[in-house]
Steps between C-alpha positions, in 0.01 A plus 500: 500500500136527615388693195530219242346254749194713588292366206596141596392543863184684386412212269560241770284700742181368339398157645393361163824605329698355788304170455583501128868555567499230768328256268746569215797465739372173647339340200689638205359648176123472443215653304264775609219243527707283730578800719127581537456158654743603776389860559139602552466743203362501149722438201477870409606605851787245497615643163503851641706384797741307273545799264589720800745235624648488151531881487715501813710206375379231738359269231528438128277311262507304178214413274423133461207468267217704641646518849773702661740309721630709788833452678668676789802724444722439803723809473255757646417261787870445569556879501211549740631221725845656502354840590293354782799313635712814500215693671475225763873528573467880536216447754704240687789748531262774615354272765850401612593871540180564695563201722855612569375848585225376734730247673788744536579565865402854604 
């Protein structure tokens, strides 16, 4: 399950891309220009980040006149959240086993 999610986690590892995703999640669809008001990068840099996010399926865009309007694609984020939740449960079980081992009377 990690293999298809690797590009998503890699994309979210960049602070500016994470800011873009957060902005689109919180504020809904917006243009590249509007995103550059939220993240401290040029329009060209924002476009590169957005194209990478689009390549891994985190965002999509539509043309509206001269601008592109970007929107979040929730499925990859839901998949990542599900994976992290399952991983957290595995760690909890491992910690419980370790606790039981350490607290076991000798």
